[in-house]
C-alpha positions in Angstrom: -223.8 87.4 -199.2 -221.2 84.6 -200.3 -218.5 86.8 -198.5 -220.8 86.5 -195.3 -221.0 82.5 -195.6 -217.1 82.4 -196.1 -216.5 84.6 -193.1 -218.7 82.1 -191.1 -217.2 78.9 -192.4 -213.7 80.5 -191.5 -214.7 81.5 -187.8 -216.3 77.9 -187.4 -213.0 76.1 -188.6 -211.1 78.3 -186.1 -213.5 77.3 -183.3 -213.4 73.4 -184.1 -209.5 73.7 -184.1 -209.7 75.5 -180.8 -211.9 72.7 -179.3 -210.0 70.1 -180.5 -206.6 71.5 -179.0 -208.4 72.0 -175.8 -209.8 68.3 -175.6 -206.4 66.9 -176.7 -204.7 69.0 -173.7 -207.2 67.9 -171.1 -207.1 64.3 -172.1 -203.2 64.5 -171.9 -203.5 66.2 -168.2 -206.0 63.2 -167.3 -204.0 60.5 -168.7 -200.6 61.8 -166.7 -202.6 62.0 -163.5 -203.7 58.5 -163.8 -200.9 56.6 -165.3 -197.9 59.1 -164.0 -195.1 60.5 -166.0 -191.6 59.3 -165.8 -190.5 62.8 -165.8 -192.7 63.8 -163.0 -192.0 64.2 -159.3 -193.1 61.5 -156.8 -196.0 62.2 -154.5 -195.0 62.8 -150.9 -195.1 59.7 -149.0 -197.4 59.6 -145.5 -195.6 57.8 -143.0 -196.4 56.6 -139.4 -194.0 55.8 -136.3 -194.5 52.5 -134.9 -195.6 52.6 -131.2 -197.0 50.8 -128.3 -200.7 51.1 -127.7 -203.9 49.1 -127.5 -205.4 47.2 -130.4 -209.3 46.7 -130.0 -211.5 44.4 -132.4 -215.1 45.2 -132.3 -218.6 44.2 -134.0 -221.3 46.2 -134.6 -225.2 46.1 -134.7 -228.3 48.6 -134.3 -231.0 48.8 -131.9 -233.4 50.8 -130.3 -233.1 52.7 -126.9 -235.3 51.4 -124.3 -235.8 51.5 -120.4 -234.4 48.7 -118.6 -236.9 48.5 -116.2 -240.7 49.0 -116.4 -243.0 48.8 -113.4 -246.7 48.0 -113.6 -248.2 49.4 -110.6 -251.4 48.4 -108.9 -253.3 49.1 -105.7 -253.1 46.3 -103.0 -256.3 46.7 -101.9 -259.9 47.1 -103.3 -262.0 50.2 -103.5 -263.5 53.0 -105.8 -260.9 55.1 -107.6 -261.7 58.7 -106.2 -258.5 60.4 -107.8 -256.0 59.9 -110.8 -253.1 62.1 -109.8 -250.7 61.5 -112.8 -251.1 61.7 -116.7 -249.7 60.0 -119.5 -246.3 61.2 -120.2 -245.6 62.6 -116.8 -242.4 62.4 -114.9 -242.6 61.0 -111.5 -240.4 60.6 -108.7 -240.4 57.5 -106.1 -242.9 58.3 -103.5 -245.0 60.4 -105.5 -248.9 59.9 -105.4 -250.5 58.2 -108.5 -254.1 57.8 -107.3 -256.4 57.5 -104.4 -259.2 55.1 -103.5 -262.1 55.7 -101.2 -261.0 54.9 -97.8 -264.4 55.0 -96.0 -264.5 51.1 -95.5 -261.0 50.8 -94.7 -261.3 53.5 -92.1 -264.1 51.8 -90.7 -262.4 48.5 -90.4 -259.5 49.9 -88.8 -261.6 51.7 -86.1 -263.3 48.5 -85.2 -259.8 46.6 -85.0 -258.5 49.5 -82.9 -261.7 49.0 -80.5 -261.1 45.5 -80.3 -257.4 45.8 -79.4 -258.2 48.3 -76.4 -260.8 46.0 -75.0 -258.3 43.0 -75.0 -255.4 45.1 -73.6 -257.9 46.2 -70.5 -258.4 42.4 -70.1 -254.9 41.4 -70.1 -254.2 44.4 -67.7 -256.8 43.4 -65.4 -255.5 39.6 -65.5 -252.0 40.7 -64.7 -253.2 42.8 -61.6 -255.0 39.6 -60.3 -258.5 40.3 -61.4 -261.5 42.2 -60.1 -262.2 43.0 -56.2 -264.1 39.7 -55.9 -261.3 37.8 -57.3 -258.9 39.3 -55.0 -261.1 38.5 -51.8 -261.1 34.9 -52.9 -257.4 35.2 -53.1 -257.0 35.9 -49.7 -258.9 32.8 -48.7 -257.0 30.8 -50.9 -253.6 31.9 -49.6 -254.0 30.1 -46.2 -255.0 27.1 -48.1 -252.0 27.3 -50.4 -249.5 28.0 -47.4 -251.0 24.8 -45.5 -250.2 23.0 -48.5 -246.8 24.1 -48.8 -246.3 23.0 -45.3 -247.3 19.5 -46.0 -245.3 19.3 -49.1 -242.3 20.4 -47.2 -243.0 17.6 -44.7 -243.4 15.0 -47.4 -240.1 16.4 -49.0 -238.2 15.7 -45.6 -239.6 12.3 -45.2 -238.6 11.2 -48.9 -235.2 12.7 -48.5 -234.7 10.4 -45.1 -235.6 7.4 -47.2 -233.5 8.3 -49.9 -230.7 8.5 -47.4 -231.5 5.1 -45.8 -231.5 3.4 -49.4 -228.0 4.8 -50.0 -226.8 3.5 -46.5 -228.0 0.2 -47.2 -226.4 0.0 -50.6 -223.0 0.8 -48.8 -223.5 -2.1 -46.1 -224.6 -4.5 -48.9 -221.6 -3.7 -50.9 -219.1 -4.5 -48.0 -220.7 -7.7 -47.5 -220.4 -8.5 -51.0 -223.9 -7.9 -52.6 -225.7 -11.2 -51.1 -229.2 -12.4 -52.2 -231.7 -10.0 -51.3 -234.1 -12.9 -50.4 -234.5 -16.7 -50.7 -236.8 -18.1 -53.3 -238.5 -21.5 -53.0 -239.7 -23.9 -55.5 -243.4 -23.5 -56.7 -244.5 -27.1 -57.2 -245.2 -29.9 -54.9 -243.0 -33.0 -55.1 -244.1 -35.9 -57.0 -242.7 -39.1 -58.3 -242.0 -40.9 -61.4 -240.7 -44.1 -62.5 -239.3 -45.6 -65.6 -238.1 -49.1 -66.5 -239.7 -52.6 -66.8 -242.4 -52.1 -64.4 -241.0 -54.3 -61.6 -241.9 -53.6 -58.0 -238.6 -53.1 -57.2 -238.0 -50.1 -59.3 -236.9 -47.2 -57.5 -239.0 -43.9 -57.1 -237.9 -40.2 -57.1 -239.7 -37.3 -55.9 -238.3 -33.9 -56.7 -238.5 -31.8 -53.6 -237.9 -28.1 -53.0 -235.1 -25.7 -53.6 -233.7 -22.8 -51.9 -231.9 -19.8 -53.2 -228.6 -19.4 -50.9 -227.7 -16.3 -53.0 -228.2 -14.7 -56.2 -226.1 -17.3 -58.3 -226.7 -20.5 -56.1 -229.6 -22.9 -55.7 -229.6 -26.1 -53.4 -232.0 -28.7 -55.0 -233.7 -31.5 -52.8 -235.7 -34.5 -53.2 -236.7 -38.2 -52.0 -235.1 -41.3 -53.5 -236.4 -45.2 -52.8 -233.9 -47.3 -54.0 -236.2 -50.4 -53.5 -233.3 -52.4 -52.5 -231.4 -52.0 -55.5 -228.3 -49.9 -55.8 -229.4 -46.6 -57.0 -227.6 -43.4 -58.2 -229.3 -39.9 -58.5 -228.8 -36.5 -60.2 -230.7 -33.3 -60.7 -231.4 -31.9 -64.3 -231.8 -28.0 -64.3 -232.1 -25.0 -66.9 -234.1 -22.2 -68.0 -236.1 -24.2 -70.3 -237.5 -27.7 -70.7 -234.3 -28.7 -72.5 -232.6 -28.7 -68.9 -229.3 -27.9 -70.4 -227.5 -28.8 -67.1 -227.0 -31.7 -64.5 -225.7 -32.2 -61.2 -222.9 -34.8 -60.8 -224.3 -38.2 -60.0 -224.4 -39.3 -56.6 -225.1 -42.7 -54.6 -228.4 -42.9 -53.1 -227.7 -46.5 -51.4 -229.7 -49.7 -51.9 -232.0 -49.4 -48.8 -235.8 -50.4 -49.2 -236.7 -46.9 -47.4 -236.8 -43.5 -48.8 -233.8 -41.3 -48.4 -233.5 -37.4 -48.6 -231.0 -36.1 -51.2 -229.8 -32.6 -52.5 -227.6 -30.9 -54.6 -226.0 -27.4 -54.7 -225.4 -25.6 -57.9 -223.5 -22.4 -58.4 -222.8 -19.8 -61.3 -226.4 -19.1 -61.8 -227.8 -15.7 -63.1 -229.3 -13.7 -60.5 -232.8 -13.0 -60.5 -233.5 -15.9 -63.1 -236.4 -18.8 -63.0 -234.7 -22.2 -63.5 -236.6 -25.5 -64.3 -235.2 -28.5 -62.3 -236.0 -32.2 -61.4 -234.7 -35.4 -59.8 -233.6 -38.3 -61.6 -232.6 -41.6 -60.3 -230.9 -44.6 -62.1 -230.6 -48.3 -61.3 -230.3 -51.7 -62.7 -234.2 -51.6 -62.9 -234.4 -48.5 -65.0 -234.6 -44.7 -64.6 -237.1 -42.6 -62.7 -237.7 -39.0 -63.3 -239.6 -36.8 -60.8 -242.0 -34.1 -61.4 -240.4 -30.8 -62.8 -240.3 -27.8 -60.5 -239.3 -24.1 -60.5 -237.1 -21.8 -58.5 -236.0 -18.4 -59.0 -232.6 -16.9 -57.9 -232.6 -14.1 -55.8 -231.7 -10.7 -56.9 -228.5 -9.0 -55.8 -229.2 -6.9 -52.6 -227.2 -4.2 -54.2 -229.3 -4.4 -57.3 -232.1 -3.7 -54.9 -230.6 -1.0 -53.1 -229.9 0.8 -56.3 -233.4 0.2 -57.5 -234.7 1.8 -54.3 -232.2 4.7 -54.6 -233.5 5.4 -57.9 -237.2 5.3 -57.0 -236.4 7.6 -54.1 -234.4 10.1 -55.9 -237.4 10.6 -58.4 -239.8 10.9 -55.5 -237.5 13.6 -54.0 -237.2 15.5 -57.4 -241.0 15.5 -57.7 -241.5 16.5 -54.2 -239.0 19.4 -54.9 -240.8 20.5 -57.9 -244.3 20.2 -55.9 -242.6 22.2 -53.2 -241.4 24.9 -55.7 -244.6 25.0 -57.5 -246.4 25.6 -54.4 -244.2 28.4 -53.3 -244.8 30.3 -56.6 -248.7 29.6 -55.9 -248.4 31.0 -52.4 -246.2 34.0 -53.5 -248.6 34.7 -56.4 -251.7 34.4 -54.2 -250.1 36.6 -51.7 -249.5 39.3 -54.1 -253.0 39.0 -55.6 -252.0 37.1 -58.7 -255.0 34.7 -58.6 -255.4 34.5 -62.2 -253.5 31.3 -63.6 -250.8 31.9 -66.2 -252.7 30.0 -68.8 -255.4 32.5 -68.7 -252.6 35.4 -69.0 -251.3 33.6 -71.9 -254.7 33.6 -73.6 -255.1 37.2 -72.9 -252.0 38.1 -74.4 -252.3 35.9 -77.5 -255.9 37.6 -77.9 -253.9 41.0 -77.6 -251.3 40.1 -80.3 -254.0 38.7 -82.6 -255.7 42.2 -82.5 -252.6 44.1 -82.9 -251.9 42.1 -86.2 -255.4 43.0 -87.4 -254.8 46.7 -86.3 -251.6 46.5 -88.4 -253.4 44.8 -91.6 -256.2 47.2 -91.4 -253.9 50.1 -91.1 -252.0 48.8 -94.3 -255.3 48.6 -96.1 -255.7 52.3 -95.3 -252.3 53.3 -96.5 -252.8 51.2 -99.6 -255.8 53.2 -100.6 -253.2 55.9 -101.6 -251.0 54.5 -104.5 -247.3 55.9 -104.8 -244.6 55.6 -107.4 -242.0 52.9 -106.4 -239.6 54.5 -108.6 -238.5 57.7 -110.6 -239.6 57.4 -114.2 -242.2 58.5 -116.8 -245.8 57.3 -116.7 -246.3 55.3 -120.1 -250.0 54.1 -119.3 -252.9 55.2 -117.1 -255.5 52.3 -117.1 -258.3 53.6 -115.0 -260.3 56.7 -114.4 -262.1 58.1 -111.5 -265.2 56.0 -110.4 -263.7 52.7 -111.5 -263.6 49.7 -108.9 -260.1 48.5 -108.5 -259.6 44.9 -107.3 -256.1 44.9 -106.5 -254.8 42.9 -109.4 -257.0 44.6 -112.1 -259.9 46.9 -112.4 -263.5 47.1 -113.9 -265.9 49.9 -114.4 -269.5 50.3 -114.6 -270.7 52.6 -117.5 -274.0 54.1 -118.1 -273.0 55.4 -121.7 -274.0 54.2 -125.0 -270.5 53.0 -125.6 -267.1 51.9 -123.6 -263.6 50.6 -124.4 -262.7 47.2 -124.0 -259.0 46.9 -123.5 -256.8 49.7 -122.1 -255.0 51.9 -124.8 -251.6 52.2 -123.1 -250.5 54.7 -125.6 -253.5 57.2 -125.4 -252.9 60.4 -123.7 -256.0 60.5 -121.4 -257.2 57.3 -119.1 -259.8 55.2 -120.9 -262.2 52.8 -119.1 -260.4 49.5 -118.1 -262.8 46.9 -119.4 -265.8 49.0 -118.8 -269.4 47.8 -120.3 -272.2 50.1 -120.2 -275.9 49.1 -120.8 -276.0 47.6 -124.3 -272.4 48.8 -125.0 -270.0 47.5 -127.4 -266.5 47.9 -127.0 -265.1 48.0 -130.5 -262.4 50.5 -129.8 -264.8 53.3 -128.5 -263.7 56.0 -126.5 -263.9 55.1 -122.7 -266.9 56.5 -121.1 -266.2 59.8 -119.2 -262.2 59.4 -120.3 -261.7 61.9 -123.0 -258.0 62.2 -122.9 -256.5 63.6 -126.3 -257.2 61.1 -128.8 -257.5 58.3 -126.2 -259.2 55.3 -127.9 -259.2 51.7 -126.5 -257.5 48.8 -128.5 -259.8 46.1 -129.6 -262.7 46.1 -127.4 -264.9 43.4 -126.2 -268.7 43.2 -126.9 -270.7 43.0 -123.8 -274.4 43.7 -122.8 -275.8 44.3 -119.4 -274.6 46.4 -116.4 -271.9 43.9 -115.1 -268.4 45.1 -115.6 -266.1 43.0 -117.2 -262.6 42.2 -115.3 -259.2 43.5 -116.5 -255.8 42.5 -115.5 -253.9 45.6 -116.6 -252.0 47.6 -114.0 -253.4 51.0 -113.0 -250.3 52.8 -114.4 -247.1 51.7 -116.1 -243.8 53.5 -115.2 -240.5 53.3 -117.4 -237.5 54.0 -115.4 -235.7 56.5 -117.8 -232.5 56.5 -115.3 -231.6 53.1 -116.6 -231.5 52.8 -120.6 -230.4 49.9 -122.4 -230.3 48.8 -126.1 -231.2 45.3 -127.2 -229.4 44.6 -130.8 -229.2 41.7 -133.1 -225.6 40.6 -133.8 -224.7 38.3 -136.4 -224.1 34.8 -135.7 -220.6 34.9 -136.8 -219.7 37.3 -134.0 -222.1 35.8 -131.5 -219.3 33.4 -130.0 -216.8 36.5 -129.3 -219.4 38.1 -127.1 -219.7 37.8 -123.5 -221.4 39.5 -120.5 -219.0 42.5 -119.3 -217.8 43.4 -122.4 -217.6 47.3 -123.2 -219.5 49.0 -125.8 -220.0 52.5 -127.2 -223.5 53.8 -128.6 -223.6 56.3 -131.4 -227.1 57.9 -132.1 -228.1 59.0 -135.8 -230.5 61.7 -134.0 -227.6 63.1 -132.0 -224.8 63.3 -134.4 -222.3 64.5 -131.7 -223.3 62.3 -128.7 -221.6 58.8 -127.9 -222.3 57.1 -124.7 -220.6 54.1 -123.1 -222.2 50.8 -122.4 -221.7 47.3 -120.9 -223.1 44.0 -122.4 -225.3 42.6 -119.6 -227.0 39.7 -121.2 -226.3 37.6 -124.5 -229.3 35.4 -125.7 -228.8 31.7 -126.0 -231.4 31.4 -128.8 -231.5 33.0 -132.2 -233.7 35.0 -134.1 -234.2 34.2 -137.8 -235.5 36.8 -140.1 -235.6 36.3 -143.9 -233.0 33.5 -143.4 -230.6 35.7 -141.6 -229.7 34.6 -138.1 -229.0 36.9 -135.2 -228.8 36.8 -131.6 -230.2 39.7 -129.3 -227.4 41.3 -127.1 -228.5 43.7 -124.3 -226.2 46.4 -123.5 -226.8 48.9 -120.6 -226.0 52.4 -121.2 -223.9 54.2 -118.9 -224.8 57.7 -117.5 -226.8 58.5 -120.8 -227.5 62.3 -121.3 -230.9 63.4 -121.0 -231.0 64.1 -124.8 -231.2 60.3 -125.3 -234.8 59.4 -125.5 -236.6 56.1 -125.5 -237.1 54.6 -128.8 -234.0 56.5 -130.5 -232.1 54.4 -132.9 -228.8 53.1 -131.7 -225.7 52.0 -133.3 -223.7 49.5 -131.0 -220.1 48.8 -131.1 -218.9 46.1 -128.8 -215.2 45.5 -128.0 -214.7 41.9 -128.4 -210.9 41.5 -128.2 -208.3 43.6 -126.9 -204.5 43.8 -127.1 -202.8 46.1 -124.8 -199.4 47.6 -124.4 -198.3 46.1 -127.8 -196.5 47.4 -130.9 -199.1 48.7 -133.5 -199.3 50.1 -136.9 -202.2 51.3 -139.2 -203.8 48.2 -140.8 -203.7 50.0 -144.1 -199.9 50.0 -143.9 -199.6 46.3 -144.2 -199.7 44.3 -147.2 -200.7 40.7 -146.8 -200.2 38.1 -149.8 -201.1 34.6 -148.6 -199.4 34.0 -145.4 -196.9 36.6 -145.8 -197.7 40.1 -144.2 -195.1 43.0 -145.1 -194.7 46.8 -144.2 -192.5 49.4 -146.0 -189.9 50.9 -143.7 -188.5 54.3 -144.3 -185.1 54.7 -142.9 -182.5 57.5 -143.8 -184.6 58.3 -147.0 -184.8 54.7 -148.2 -188.0 52.5 -148.3 -187.5 48.8 -147.5 -190.1 46.3 -147.4 -189.8 44.4 -144.3 -191.8 40.9 -143.2 -193.7 41.2 -140.1 -195.9 38.9 -137.9 -199.3 40.1 -137.0 -201.5 39.4 -134.2 -204.8 40.8 -133.5 -206.4 42.7 -136.4 -208.1 45.4 -134.9 -210.7 48.1 -136.3 -208.1 50.6 -137.3 -204.6 49.1 -136.4 -202.9 45.7 -136.1 -201.0 44.0 -133.5 -197.4 43.5 -134.4 -195.8 40.4 -133.0 -192.2 40.6 -134.4 -190.3 42.4 -137.5 -191.0 46.0 -136.1 -189.7 47.9 -133.2 -190.8 51.0 -131.3 -189.8 54.2 -133.2 -189.5 53.0 -136.5 -191.2 54.8 -139.6 -193.6 52.9 -141.7 -194.9 54.0 -145.0 -198.7 54.1 -145.6 -199.9 53.9 -149.1 -201.7 56.9 -150.4 -203.2 57.7 -153.9 -201.0 59.9 -156.1 -202.7 63.2 -157.1 -199.8 64.1 -159.8 -196.6 62.6 -160.7 -195.6 59.1 -161.2 -197.3 56.6 -159.1 -195.6 55.2 -156.2 -196.2 51.8 -154.3 -199.4 51.9 -152.4 -201.1 54.1 -155.0 -204.5 53.2 -156.3 -204.6 51.0 -159.5 -206.5 52.9 -162.0 -209.6 51.1 -162.9 -212.2 51.5 -166.2 -213.6 54.5 -167.7 -211.8 58.0 -168.0 -212.0 60.0 -171.5 -213.4 58.4 -174.6 -215.3 55.3 -174.8 -216.3 54.0 -172.7 -217.2 56.9 -170.5 -216.1 60.2 -172.0 -218.0 63.3 -172.0 -221.5 62.7 -171.7 -224.4 64.4 -173.6 -223.9 66.2 -176.8 -220.2 67.2 -176.0 -219.2 71.1 -175.8 -221.1 73.3 -177.9 -223.9 70.9 -178.2 -223.1 69.8 -181.8 -225.0 72.8 -183.6 
């Protein structure tokens, strides 16, 4: 028994010795792999050749795929829905029938409009042909009268043309004579006498007499002067106002005791103008002023002739128009066109109006069949057969015990749009008659009575799956770099081997703040996405915001930057040399080199050593390893038993 115990102890001692040696060997190998050994050979360096290429810098964000366009399609006319030709989730093409309204009322309106148009067209045709038989007989009688009037108009035209010729000849003659006054004009007031002075009996008197117009610019004034035995002078005052702005030169009337006739002629007056004038006498006893009179200069004969010519030309023009109109009347009457042009115009207007009505009613008939405007997927159907469609929304009357309130756009089957039944409450109940797989209304509205509540929802909604987009929220630090037109790439977690190109089409000017994180929505249109890309999928978007083309580039990992200085390790002839470089754009994986390197040079990329001495670029060992802290977890080898 003791021997057995000793044997067990010896075997345990051997086991622990072997275990200790194994641990020491593992620890030694581990330390050499981490810290290297001076006697080990260095790891093989990984190198890259400097070349020209394109450096791109991009920013990333995630969003969900959505349809770029979504059409809410409604009937453009009112009526009762008789057919729903699509279901939720169905793929439709442009022009495909979506639903149909009862066309009975629209067709009746169209038939009535077409009948009215036919009647109006017949009326217009009769008017254009001259009217009925009775009207044609009247036209024949009127033809003679029209022809007689034409003859009279022609004679009047000839007379007026003769008068015009005479007036033109008179103008020529008057111009040859210097355009004298057309007529003489006499004064319009009787002569009178006046006096001024001390009141002596010997005071002279003056009586303003008549005046005559010798031409259109000259007038001769006349009057009577009684000197009263005193040497007396006289003159005429004249002007176009009572201010008498002009006067004739003073003349001697003598010193006799009897009255003498005096006169004076003035020139340079304005033709066809009225002047005031009066006679004034002056002697030692005082001044005598005669009564004022008026005289008008004659109009120039040439002016009168020109006025006559203008009047005659107007008359001839009018006669020509009358004559031409009468010729048309005679021709129309002769051809049986007794109906006036205004009547034809009215009939034509009626035809046009009826044609417009037919067009509108035909459109109403056509609009009873609703078709898809675009290719896409039906994402909601909001009415059922029997609903009354108003064009902008729909309503339905139900007789069931419950009905839906608002439309459930996510349901498979159609639900009653805003329908209310007698005593119905619409708290999410299934639409009356609209079973659809699991279709329920959203928040319903409580109502009573048989009157249906109105709804503004469209008949169907179609998403254009041919044009997909992603709206992703980018960090505020990157939004200043983003602009419309930048290229993008989409990767989809649901489709690991699928990438889709895209283009930025919109950058939101306003931010979204969620949990104090500020982002800006950027809309990216996907270009030719494969059919495997579905609406709602998560998409990781990478947008290229900066590009440097045809430039020197090296992997960013090959560059070491300390403060403002960047260096690379160049390998030439088996020797590594640290070289300073000037960097430009830092891209996603490579960096632009502005100076310090040339095409074809070989640059060393730092790699972690697997064994041997560590070289420049190998990772600095961190904490942990064998022994505390770290070491072998648990109870160690053998479990310590």
